[in-house]
Backbone bond lengths (Angstrom), bond angles and torsions (degrees), N, CA, C in turn:
res aa  C-N    CA-C-N  psi(-1)  N-CA   C-N-CA  omega(-1)  CA-C   N-CA-C  phi
1 M - - - 1.463 - - 1.528 109.35 -
2 S 1.326 115.38 163.26 1.457 120.79 -174.06 1.528 111.51 -72.58
3 D 1.328 114.58 162.66 1.462 120.81 177.43 1.516 112.60 -80.14
4 S 1.355 117.18 -21.69 1.455 120.44 -177.48 1.523 109.71 -147.99
5 H 1.333 114.42 163.66 1.466 120.63 179.90 1.517 107.87 -147.95
6 T 1.334 116.93 136.64 1.463 121.61 -178.05 1.524 110.18 -112.49
7 L 1.338 114.90 132.24 1.456 123.34 176.31 1.522 108.48 -106.68
8 R 1.335 116.13 143.97 1.468 119.65 -179.24 1.522 110.07 -133.42
9 G 1.349 115.11 129.46 1.448 122.60 171.32 1.512 109.25 -115.26
10 E 1.320 116.46 -173.51 1.466 119.15 -178.25 1.528 112.23 -64.68
11 G 1.360 116.44 -32.31 1.457 118.21 -175.92 1.506 114.50 -128.32
12 I 1.339 116.82 20.77 1.459 119.00 -173.63 1.529 109.65 -158.68
13 A 1.326 116.52 149.79 1.462 122.85 170.27 1.521 107.69 -135.90
14 A 1.331 116.74 134.43 1.458 121.73 -176.45 1.521 109.28 -133.39
15 T 1.325 116.00 133.33 1.462 121.47 177.48 1.525 108.77 -113.27
16 I 1.330 115.15 132.10 1.463 122.72 -177.34 1.511 108.72 -119.27
17 L 1.326 115.94 137.93 1.460 122.33 178.49 1.524 110.35 -98.21
18 A 1.333 116.15 145.54 1.465 119.90 170.96 1.527 110.28 -66.11
19 Q 1.332 117.23 -35.02 1.459 121.18 178.67 1.532 108.88 -68.63
20 G 1.316 115.42 111.93 1.449 120.41 178.69 1.516 114.94 75.77
21 A 1.340 118.75 3.01 1.472 122.48 -172.88 1.524 109.71 49.27
22 E 1.325 115.59 42.78 1.464 121.56 -168.84 1.521 112.38 -97.89
23 L 1.312 116.04 131.36 1.452 121.93 169.17 1.525 108.16 -65.51
24 S 1.349 117.08 126.52 1.470 119.26 -176.14 1.515 113.46 -118.76
25 S 1.341 117.66 -11.60 1.462 120.76 178.00 1.515 108.79 -153.36
26 L 1.328 115.55 140.57 1.455 122.16 176.24 1.526 107.14 -142.94
27 Q 1.316 115.73 110.10 1.460 120.39 -175.95 1.524 110.26 -118.32
28 N 1.349 114.85 144.73 1.456 119.40 178.06 1.521 110.44 -86.88
29 I 1.324 116.77 -173.55 1.460 120.85 -173.43 1.523 112.30 -64.87
30 E 1.347 116.38 -25.26 1.470 119.66 177.19 1.525 112.65 -83.74
31 G 1.335 117.23 -3.70 1.454 120.72 -178.61 1.512 114.04 86.05
32 A 1.336 117.38 9.58 1.466 120.50 178.21 1.523 109.73 -75.45
33 E 1.324 116.52 134.01 1.463 121.95 179.34 1.527 109.12 -81.16
34 L 1.333 115.84 125.23 1.457 121.68 -177.96 1.524 112.61 -104.79
35 L 1.321 116.83 -17.61 1.465 120.95 -176.64 1.521 110.31 -94.62
36 W 1.312 115.79 141.93 1.463 121.87 176.09 1.525 109.96 -59.43
37 Q 1.335 116.18 133.64 1.457 120.43 -172.69 1.533 113.86 -99.05
38 A 1.329 115.52 38.84 1.472 122.26 169.98 1.518 111.73 54.68
39 G 1.316 115.84 50.74 1.460 121.32 178.63 1.518 112.20 -74.85
40 P 1.323 117.20 -177.09 1.464 120.77 -174.20 1.529 114.08 -63.97
41 Q 1.318 117.95 -23.86 1.470 118.66 -179.86 1.526 112.39 -69.04
42 W 1.337 116.27 -27.83 1.473 121.41 179.29 1.515 107.24 -162.58
43 P 1.338 119.02 118.29 1.462 120.86 -166.71 1.519 115.09 -88.75
44 R 1.351 117.82 30.29 1.464 120.28 179.48 1.520 109.51 -131.56
45 H 1.348 115.27 169.17 1.460 121.66 179.19 1.532 111.58 -109.98
46 A 1.321 115.36 -57.76 1.472 122.22 -173.14 1.530 108.67 -160.16
47 P 1.316 117.96 65.39 1.466 119.42 -173.27 1.529 112.98 -67.29
48 V 1.329 114.33 153.24 1.459 122.79 173.69 1.522 107.58 -91.12
49 L 1.322 116.68 124.74 1.469 121.91 -177.87 1.522 108.93 -97.64
50 F 1.332 116.63 114.95 1.467 122.47 -178.30 1.514 108.21 -167.68
51 P 1.323 120.07 140.28 1.465 129.71 3.51 1.522 114.14 -91.73
52 I 1.334 117.59 10.31 1.461 119.86 173.65 1.521 108.80 -129.45
53 V 1.322 114.58 159.59 1.458 123.30 169.13 1.519 106.72 -115.80
54 G 1.325 116.52 128.63 1.457 119.41 -176.78 1.518 111.40 80.48
55 R 1.321 115.02 -151.12 1.466 120.63 -176.53 1.521 111.26 -114.33
56 L 1.331 115.45 157.27 1.451 123.44 164.63 1.524 108.25 -101.91
57 K 1.300 116.24 153.70 1.462 119.72 179.33 1.522 110.29 -59.50
58 N 1.325 115.16 129.57 1.475 122.35 -178.03 1.529 111.94 59.62
59 D 1.326 117.44 21.56 1.467 122.40 -179.63 1.529 111.14 50.11
60 T 1.337 114.75 41.78 1.463 120.84 -174.97 1.517 110.78 -130.57
61 L 1.335 116.32 130.06 1.454 122.88 175.20 1.525 108.12 -99.89
62 R 1.323 116.21 127.02 1.465 120.67 -179.07 1.520 109.72 -108.26
63 H 1.345 115.29 127.79 1.463 120.42 -179.46 1.516 109.73 -149.84
64 D 1.328 115.28 124.41 1.472 121.68 177.11 1.524 112.71 51.16
65 G 1.318 116.12 44.04 1.455 120.92 175.60 1.517 115.31 79.75
66 K 1.322 118.09 1.71 1.458 121.54 178.90 1.526 109.79 -113.92
67 S 1.337 115.29 156.89 1.459 121.73 179.36 1.518 109.70 -115.55
68 Y 1.335 115.67 138.37 1.466 122.41 -178.24 1.529 108.99 -128.97
69 P 1.344 117.65 137.39 1.467 119.04 178.21 1.527 110.73 -72.45
70 M 1.332 116.22 130.23 1.460 120.72 -179.85 1.529 108.92 -144.03
71 T 1.306 115.68 108.58 1.453 120.35 -177.29 1.530 111.06 -82.33
72 Q 1.326 114.96 168.27 1.453 122.81 -175.57 1.531 112.18 -49.97
73 H 1.319 116.61 134.04 1.460 125.38 175.61 1.532 113.47 66.89
74 G 1.327 118.70 6.29 1.450 120.44 173.74 1.521 114.02 80.17
75 F 1.335 114.60 -172.01 1.467 120.82 -169.94 1.518 114.66 -103.52
76 A 1.336 118.93 -13.48 1.470 119.51 -172.98 1.521 111.62 -58.84
77 R 1.325 117.46 -37.50 1.467 120.55 -176.23 1.527 112.47 -65.60
78 D 1.339 116.89 -16.81 1.470 121.14 -178.83 1.524 113.23 -108.57
79 R 1.323 117.23 8.93 1.456 121.13 179.85 1.527 110.39 -109.43
80 R 1.327 115.83 146.10 1.462 120.28 173.80 1.518 109.15 -80.85
81 F 1.313 116.87 125.66 1.448 122.97 177.53 1.529 109.50 -87.41
82 A 1.316 115.49 157.36 1.467 121.15 175.14 1.522 109.01 -91.91
83 W 1.331 115.96 139.07 1.457 120.27 173.96 1.529 108.73 -73.89
84 V 1.307 116.37 128.67 1.464 121.88 174.74 1.524 110.07 -100.07
85 E 1.339 115.88 -42.74 1.465 122.24 178.60 1.521 108.57 -143.40
86 Q 1.329 116.63 145.62 1.453 122.70 174.59 1.528 108.53 -139.67
87 G 1.320 116.69 108.73 1.453 121.35 178.97 1.516 110.01 -126.70
88 P 1.334 117.96 178.35 1.463 120.25 -177.95 1.518 113.55 -69.74
89 R 1.354 116.99 -26.36 1.461 119.95 -176.83 1.520 113.88 -122.88
90 S 1.323 117.36 -3.06 1.462 119.07 177.31 1.522 109.75 -154.26
91 C 1.305 114.58 155.87 1.463 120.78 174.32 1.519 108.33 -151.69
92 K 1.312 114.95 156.50 1.464 121.42 179.37 1.511 109.19 -133.80
93 L 1.340 115.51 139.76 1.455 122.50 176.77 1.524 108.59 -129.04
94 S 1.332 116.51 157.24 1.460 119.03 179.96 1.519 111.06 -142.04
95 L 1.319 113.69 151.65 1.469 122.70 174.48 1.517 107.05 -130.75
96 T 1.341 116.26 129.67 1.457 122.28 -178.42 1.520 108.94 -120.61
97 D 1.323 116.00 147.67 1.463 119.33 179.44 1.515 111.07 -59.39
98 D 1.335 115.39 148.17 1.458 122.68 176.63 1.520 107.87 -149.00
99 A 1.315 117.15 -172.77 1.464 120.13 -176.76 1.531 111.21 -60.27
100 E 1.326 116.93 -36.07 1.462 119.99 -179.02 1.529 111.46 -68.16
101 T 1.325 117.11 -44.07 1.473 118.24 179.38 1.521 111.07 -69.26
102 R 1.341 117.60 -37.57 1.466 119.56 -176.78 1.521 111.87 -68.90
103 A 1.325 117.70 -21.15 1.471 120.31 174.76 1.523 111.57 -71.08
104 R 1.343 116.41 -14.87 1.462 120.94 -179.41 1.525 112.35 -117.52
105 Y 1.329 115.22 -22.64 1.463 121.21 -172.09 1.523 106.53 -150.56
106 P 1.323 118.15 97.27 1.471 121.15 -166.14 1.523 113.75 -81.83
107 F 1.328 116.06 55.61 1.458 121.41 -177.11 1.525 109.71 -138.20
108 A 1.324 115.19 150.61 1.466 121.58 175.36 1.529 108.61 -90.14
109 F 1.338 116.47 135.64 1.465 119.91 -177.67 1.526 109.55 -159.11
110 R 1.316 115.17 164.69 1.455 122.74 162.24 1.524 107.59 -135.74
111 L 1.306 115.71 129.78 1.461 121.95 177.34 1.521 108.05 -111.20
112 E 1.329 116.32 119.92 1.463 122.06 178.10 1.515 109.11 -111.47
113 V 1.335 116.01 134.17 1.461 122.53 178.78 1.525 107.52 -123.84
114 T 1.327 116.36 123.61 1.464 122.25 -177.65 1.522 109.42 -119.58
115 Y 1.324 116.36 129.42 1.463 122.91 176.49 1.524 108.24 -111.22
116 T 1.328 116.16 132.63 1.464 121.42 -179.73 1.521 109.29 -137.96
117 V 1.343 116.83 131.06 1.461 120.37 173.88 1.523 109.63 -105.89
118 D 1.331 114.88 143.48 1.465 122.12 176.82 1.517 106.88 -149.75
119 R 1.330 115.99 110.12 1.464 121.64 -175.84 1.526 108.89 57.73
120 A 1.344 117.87 -115.74 1.471 119.44 -178.84 1.526 111.60 -105.83
121 D 1.335 117.26 24.15 1.459 122.51 -179.23 1.532 110.09 -112.22
122 L 1.319 115.15 142.55 1.463 122.15 167.16 1.521 107.11 -121.86
123 T 1.339 116.28 119.63 1.456 121.18 176.36 1.522 109.06 -104.80
124 V 1.329 115.33 131.65 1.462 122.61 178.19 1.523 106.95 -113.41
125 G 1.334 116.21 112.62 1.456 121.27 -178.06 1.518 111.25 -107.83
126 F 1.313 115.78 142.71 1.465 122.21 -179.15 1.525 108.80 -126.52
127 D 1.333 115.98 134.62 1.451 121.78 170.60 1.519 108.08 -124.93
128 V 1.326 115.76 119.69 1.461 121.89 175.65 1.523 106.39 -102.79
129 I 1.317 116.30 116.19 1.464 122.10 -171.45 1.526 108.78 -115.27
130 N 1.312 115.34 128.53 1.460 121.01 177.43 1.520 108.77 -88.65
131 T 1.323 116.32 104.81 1.462 121.58 179.88 1.526 111.70 -94.65
132 G 1.330 116.87 6.29 1.453 120.89 -178.07 1.514 113.65 -101.12
133 E 1.323 114.75 -165.50 1.465 121.20 -174.91 1.514 112.67 -113.43
134 V 1.337 116.93 3.49 1.462 121.54 176.59 1.521 107.77 -127.06
135 T 1.322 116.24 162.15 1.462 120.96 178.92 1.527 110.41 -58.53
136 L 1.326 115.86 137.36 1.467 122.55 -178.31 1.531 109.34 -99.14
137 P 1.348 117.88 111.76 1.453 120.38 174.46 1.535 109.16 -91.49
138 A 1.322 117.14 128.54 1.461 119.47 -175.78 1.517 110.26 -159.19
139 S 1.312 114.92 157.11 1.457 122.81 166.71 1.518 108.60 -122.32
140 L 1.335 115.33 161.21 1.455 120.43 178.93 1.521 108.64 -149.96
141 G 1.324 115.85 142.60 1.455 119.27 178.90 1.514 112.55 -149.89
142 G 1.321 115.00 151.97 1.457 121.94 167.75 1.520 109.53 -94.78
143 H 1.339 116.28 156.38 1.469 120.48 -175.51 1.532 110.09 -146.72
144 P 1.355 118.00 45.40 1.462 118.30 -177.73 1.528 111.96 -68.82
145 A 1.321 115.37 135.38 1.466 122.30 179.24 1.528 108.33 -111.09
146 F 1.304 116.21 122.94 1.462 121.69 -179.09 1.522 109.98 -106.27
147 N 1.312 115.18 147.43 1.455 118.79 176.02 1.532 109.40 -58.54
148 W 1.309 115.21 137.70 1.469 122.06 179.28 1.524 107.74 -137.11
149 P 1.341 116.76 99.44 1.465 128.96 14.91 1.532 112.86 -82.32
150 L 1.335 115.23 155.78 1.464 120.53 173.43 1.527 111.23 -72.95
151 L 1.321 116.69 -31.35 1.459 122.36 176.62 1.514 108.25 -107.23
152 P 1.344 118.87 109.96 1.463 120.43 -177.76 1.521 111.70 -53.21
153 G 1.316 114.77 137.02 1.452 120.39 178.99 1.513 114.46 100.27
154 L 1.340 117.29 -22.33 1.454 118.91 176.36 1.523 110.00 -75.78
155 P 1.332 118.83 144.42 1.466 119.78 175.12 1.522 110.59 -68.30
156 K 1.326 116.59 147.53 1.459 120.24 -178.03 1.524 111.77 -63.01
157 D 1.357 116.47 -33.33 1.457 118.11 -177.96 1.530 112.87 -78.83
158 A 1.338 117.31 4.55 1.466 120.02 169.36 1.526 111.21 -76.53
159 Y 1.328 117.05 -11.53 1.458 121.93 -174.14 1.525 111.40 -97.68
160 A 1.324 113.94 153.19 1.460 121.80 175.52 1.521 108.66 -145.52
161 L 1.316 114.83 158.59 1.457 121.73 166.82 1.524 107.64 -101.49
162 T 1.322 116.21 127.56 1.457 121.31 177.74 1.522 108.40 -114.29
163 F 1.326 115.98 114.76 1.456 121.47 -175.84 1.527 110.88 -84.80
164 E 1.313 114.89 157.91 1.461 121.84 177.84 1.535 111.11 -64.57
165 Q 1.335 116.54 -34.37 1.461 122.35 -177.35 1.528 109.42 -128.40
166 D 1.328 116.33 164.59 1.456 119.72 170.10 1.531 108.72 -60.73
167 E 1.325 115.63 145.10 1.472 120.81 -178.17 1.537 110.04 -126.06
168 P 1.339 116.56 73.07 1.464 119.18 -176.99 1.524 114.69 -82.65
169 A 1.332 117.64 -13.94 1.468 120.19 -173.38 1.519 110.68 -64.76
170 P 1.323 118.10 146.11 1.463 120.45 177.16 1.522 111.25 -62.55
171 I 1.319 115.35 158.31 1.464 121.64 -179.93 1.511 109.40 -107.07
172 R 1.327 115.41 171.77 1.464 121.98 177.52 1.522 108.99 -119.48
173 R 1.324 114.67 154.64 1.458 121.89 175.65 1.533 108.53 -129.63
174 L 1.328 115.03 171.93 1.455 121.50 -175.65 1.531 110.82 -110.25
175 K 1.320 114.91 154.53 1.462 122.77 170.98 1.520 107.28 -133.03
176 G 1.331 116.34 113.26 1.456 119.35 -176.17 1.512 112.73 61.23
177 G 1.335 116.44 29.33 1.463 121.13 -179.77 1.512 114.52 84.78
178 L 1.336 118.20 -3.48 1.464 122.39 -179.36 1.531 109.66 -109.29
179 M 1.324 116.26 155.84 1.458 121.84 -174.50 1.528 110.88 -73.87
180 R 1.326 115.94 122.50 1.463 120.01 175.15 1.527 109.88 -67.21
181 P 1.328 117.30 148.44 1.467 119.12 179.79 1.523 112.89 -71.82
182 Q 1.326 117.94 -31.03 1.457 120.10 -176.42 1.534 110.29 -85.37
183 T 1.318 114.61 152.46 1.458 121.04 175.81 1.527 109.53 -98.53
184 E 1.342 115.72 169.27 1.460 121.74 175.79 1.525 108.55 -129.20
185 P 1.321 117.84 151.57 1.463 119.54 176.69 1.524 110.58 -60.02
186 S 1.321 115.76 143.44 1.458 119.92 -179.66 1.523 110.52 -67.43
187 P 1.339 117.53 133.70 1.463 119.74 172.55 1.525 113.51 -82.03
188 V 1.347 116.97 1.39 1.457 121.23 178.72 1.525 108.31 -79.98
189 A 1.330 116.59 123.57 1.462 121.70 177.75 1.526 107.95 -95.14
190 G 1.329 116.27 102.02 1.467 119.82 -173.58 1.513 109.56 67.71
191 R 1.335 115.41 -109.32 1.466 120.21 177.21 1.524 112.79 -106.58
192 T 1.325 118.01 0.28 1.462 120.94 -168.97 1.524 111.96 -113.74
193 L 1.325 114.99 127.33 1.464 121.89 172.39 1.520 107.66 -109.72
194 A 1.324 117.05 107.47 1.464 121.36 175.52 1.524 108.47 -70.33
195 L 1.311 117.11 128.24 1.457 121.27 -174.19 1.524 111.29 -93.65
196 S 1.327 114.30 138.51 1.459 121.31 173.51 1.520 107.59 -154.98
197 E 1.311 116.45 158.45 1.464 119.88 177.67 1.524 111.19 -61.20
198 Q 1.338 117.01 -33.45 1.462 120.66 -176.17 1.527 112.29 -65.34
199 L 1.321 116.29 -22.45 1.463 120.33 178.74 1.524 111.76 -58.73
200 F 1.349 115.92 -24.79 1.467 120.44 -174.61 1.528 112.64 -109.72
201 D 1.330 116.53 15.45 1.473 119.42 176.32 1.523 110.63 -58.71
202 D 1.333 116.41 -30.18 1.464 121.73 179.87 1.526 110.68 -104.50
203 D 1.338 115.53 30.59 1.464 123.13 176.52 1.537 110.67 73.35
204 A 1.325 116.49 -155.64 1.468 121.92 -172.01 1.520 111.56 -65.13
205 M 1.335 115.39 150.18 1.454 120.20 166.89 1.520 107.83 -104.50
206 I 1.325 116.29 135.85 1.456 122.26 -173.00 1.517 108.69 -119.85
207 L 1.325 115.49 119.58 1.460 121.68 175.84 1.522 107.13 -97.30
208 D 1.331 115.53 93.58 1.466 119.32 -177.16 1.527 111.92 -91.46
209 Q 1.341 116.70 1.72 1.464 121.45 173.11 1.529 109.14 -131.00
210 V 1.320 116.23 41.39 1.461 120.30 -174.14 1.531 109.89 -65.30
211 A 1.335 115.65 132.30 1.464 121.42 -179.87 1.519 111.86 -87.98
212 S 1.329 116.78 -28.84 1.461 121.79 -174.51 1.517 111.70 -82.80
213 T 1.330 115.03 161.97 1.469 121.16 168.51 1.524 110.45 -121.81
214 S 1.347 116.82 14.41 1.459 120.07 172.96 1.519 109.62 -157.55
215 V 1.344 114.92 157.95 1.460 121.34 178.79 1.522 107.80 -151.21
216 R 1.336 116.12 146.46 1.458 121.96 -179.32 1.517 109.54 -113.49
217 F 1.329 116.30 130.52 1.465 124.47 179.90 1.517 106.72 -109.65
218 A 1.335 116.80 112.90 1.463 118.55 -173.46 1.520 110.32 -163.73
219 A 1.330 114.89 161.22 1.456 124.11 166.80 1.524 107.38 -111.62
220 G 1.318 117.04 -170.38 1.452 120.17 179.55 1.513 113.79 -75.09
221 Q 1.331 116.99 -9.02 1.463 121.35 179.36 1.522 108.66 -150.41
222 G 1.332 114.98 166.41 1.460 120.08 177.91 1.518 112.43 83.68
223 P 1.332 117.00 -173.62 1.464 121.14 -177.80 1.527 111.89 -62.92
224 A 1.307 114.85 156.21 1.459 122.14 175.31 1.522 108.57 -134.14
225 I 1.325 115.31 151.88 1.460 123.04 178.12 1.520 107.98 -121.99
226 E 1.328 116.32 128.87 1.459 120.12 168.12 1.512 107.82 -112.65
227 L 1.328 116.05 125.31 1.458 121.13 179.38 1.518 108.13 -115.46
228 S 1.335 116.05 124.56 1.466 121.41 177.42 1.521 108.58 -124.70
229 W 1.332 116.15 159.19 1.462 118.66 -173.60 1.516 110.94 -146.38
230 S 1.335 114.65 157.26 1.460 123.12 178.24 1.525 108.80 -140.87
231 G 1.326 116.35 130.86 1.464 120.94 179.62 1.508 113.84 90.77
232 F 1.320 117.51 -17.56 1.461 121.60 176.20 1.526 109.22 -87.74
233 R 1.337 116.56 146.82 1.463 119.96 -173.75 1.528 113.27 -114.25
234 E 1.320 117.76 -20.67 1.454 121.19 -179.35 1.520 109.28 -124.64
235 L 1.323 115.07 166.61 1.457 120.61 178.04 1.518 108.65 -138.52
236 G 1.335 115.48 129.63 1.452 121.31 171.99 1.519 110.16 -105.78
237 V 1.314 117.14 142.69 1.463 122.78 174.20 1.519 106.37 -127.90
238 W 1.342 115.95 125.48 1.461 118.70 -171.09 1.518 111.67 -148.54
239 S 1.317 114.64 142.34 1.451 122.47 160.47 1.514 106.32 -139.26
240 K 1.297 117.17 160.61 1.457 119.53 -174.54 1.523 109.98 -67.29
241 P 1.342 117.95 127.79 1.463 119.68 177.19 1.531 111.16 -55.04
242 G 1.312 114.92 139.74 1.447 120.11 -177.21 1.510 113.62 96.09
243 G 1.338 115.90 -9.86 1.456 120.03 175.33 1.512 113.25 103.52
244 A 1.309 116.38 127.30 1.471 123.33 175.28 1.522 106.97 -155.81
245 P 1.333 118.10 151.20 1.467 120.57 -173.33 1.526 113.63 -84.12
246 F 1.317 117.69 45.85 1.459 121.44 175.28 1.522 109.54 -148.88
247 L 1.340 114.37 157.40 1.458 122.23 174.73 1.518 108.01 -132.64
248 C 1.324 116.74 127.16 1.456 122.04 177.69 1.527 109.69 -99.53
249 I 1.321 115.75 129.09 1.467 123.00 174.97 1.515 105.65 -117.81
250 E 1.338 117.51 111.62 1.455 121.73 -160.79 1.528 112.52 -123.78
251 P 1.330 118.43 101.74 1.463 119.63 172.24 1.526 110.44 -74.26
252 W 1.317 115.79 130.80 1.463 121.58 -174.64 1.525 110.83 -128.08
253 H 1.323 115.00 149.73 1.471 122.00 159.52 1.522 105.06 -119.83
254 G 1.331 115.11 89.54 1.454 121.25 -174.56 1.515 110.55 125.51
255 F 1.319 115.16 172.37 1.464 121.29 -176.82 1.521 107.81 -163.77
256 A 1.322 115.77 174.07 1.459 120.87 -179.04 1.530 110.94 -61.17
257 S 1.316 115.90 154.33 1.464 119.64 176.68 1.522 110.40 -59.84
258 P 1.313 117.40 139.25 1.465 118.69 169.04 1.533 110.20 -57.83
259 V 1.327 115.67 147.93 1.471 120.68 -177.45 1.523 111.11 -51.53
260 E 1.339 116.47 -38.01 1.465 119.88 -173.19 1.530 112.90 -86.34
261 F 1.342 119.45 -4.72 1.469 120.93 -174.12 1.524 111.22 -91.31
262 D 1.322 116.21 127.82 1.463 121.14 177.55 1.528 109.66 -146.63
263 G 1.334 115.97 37.89 1.455 120.29 -175.23 1.513 113.44 -101.51
264 E 1.339 114.82 -159.91 1.461 121.69 177.32 1.531 109.65 -61.29
265 F 1.333 115.37 138.02 1.462 118.99 -178.25 1.525 111.17 -55.88
266 A 1.330 117.93 -40.86 1.457 121.13 -177.15 1.524 112.54 -62.23
267 D 1.337 117.47 -19.04 1.464 122.08 179.67 1.521 112.64 -94.41
268 K 1.327 117.68 -1.31 1.456 121.30 -178.10 1.525 110.37 -64.94
269 P 1.327 118.73 136.04 1.464 119.55 177.16 1.530 111.91 -62.54
270 G 1.335 115.33 147.40 1.462 121.31 170.98 1.515 116.48 93.92
271 L 1.327 118.64 -3.57 1.463 120.53 -174.45 1.524 112.77 -79.32
272 M 1.335 115.08 156.12 1.462 122.01 160.30 1.534 107.38 -83.52
273 H 1.316 116.63 145.98 1.472 121.92 174.64 1.527 106.23 -124.61
274 I 1.321 115.75 103.65 1.461 121.89 -170.82 1.522 109.11 -104.38
275 A 1.328 115.78 124.90 1.465 120.93 -176.63 1.523 110.58 -69.26
276 P 1.328 117.77 156.78 1.466 120.63 176.60 1.528 111.37 -54.67
277 G 1.332 115.73 131.90 1.448 121.36 179.87 1.511 115.28 81.62
278 A 1.331 118.09 -6.55 1.467 121.64 -177.21 1.527 109.94 -95.84
279 R 1.340 114.38 169.54 1.446 120.86 176.40 1.514 109.03 -135.31
280 Q 1.318 115.53 154.05 1.461 121.39 171.93 1.517 107.67 -121.23
281 S 1.331 115.90 130.21 1.456 122.17 -175.98 1.520 109.93 -112.42
282 L 1.335 116.04 134.89 1.450 123.79 179.39 1.521 107.28 -139.65
283 S 1.313 117.06 158.85 1.457 118.74 178.54 1.520 109.97 -158.50
284 Y 1.330 114.57 157.40 1.452 119.36 165.21 1.523 108.59 -138.12
285 R 1.344 115.33 155.66 1.446 121.94 -176.89 1.523 109.52 -126.61
286 I 1.331 115.79 132.70 1.454 122.26 173.79 1.514 107.37 -105.65
287 R 1.323 116.45 121.10 1.473 121.66 176.66 1.523 108.26 -110.90
288 V 1.311 116.42 125.54 1.470 123.33 -177.80 1.508 109.16 -99.95
289 S 1.338 116.86 130.68 1.457 120.39 176.88 1.515 109.84 -142.18
């Protein structure tokens, strides 16, 4: 099967890679590229985060008295998925546990990722299926990176994120990739987060009590992105500290281990716990305007 597949709607074109089931291109009706093209500042486009989001302490997963190596954001983004379906407006890919995954994550699973275009929308659907006989503990996250600015030549601080709801809850930050115990006041003023490079001097901002289920990334002119989500409970917003021409808007179910947590993986805060034979479905939608 092919390494990539392109979907086309009336106002959007999206290219998906078999490697990592990763979205690698998102173009509007004028053919303008809106997705970060994996430049030297960060070599990815929109990785799928599974079976963890963020880091575990010492990059180690503990289960039933054994330790397993597990690097940041998990292994799905570095695995080639199998094509299940390839059509003009939708495609599906899957990743199933094997000897390599079980050496890092001792659970049976199937992860299905479905991309669908409709007019100027791209919906990314995820199904995490427990094919084993014990409860499946897992996290999952999206990590799409959009060009910032979306319109070349505009200053980055012309852009803002506008949330569906007011976001007064405090945010979280990371220390060494792990969740700090203390919170910080939200930089969101009502529904609006004014964007600047300095916002990310202390790495990602994590909204672990996000009230909204959608956010709009836009300036006063040029293309705009609206990202909405279902089934995800947290939201990460990130750009590389020191400045980089992309902005990541990341719906998550899960987050990095708290600094003080070093217990059994199944006891880690933020996980899904999926019963044998069951599935958990999550999705996010990118609307281009």
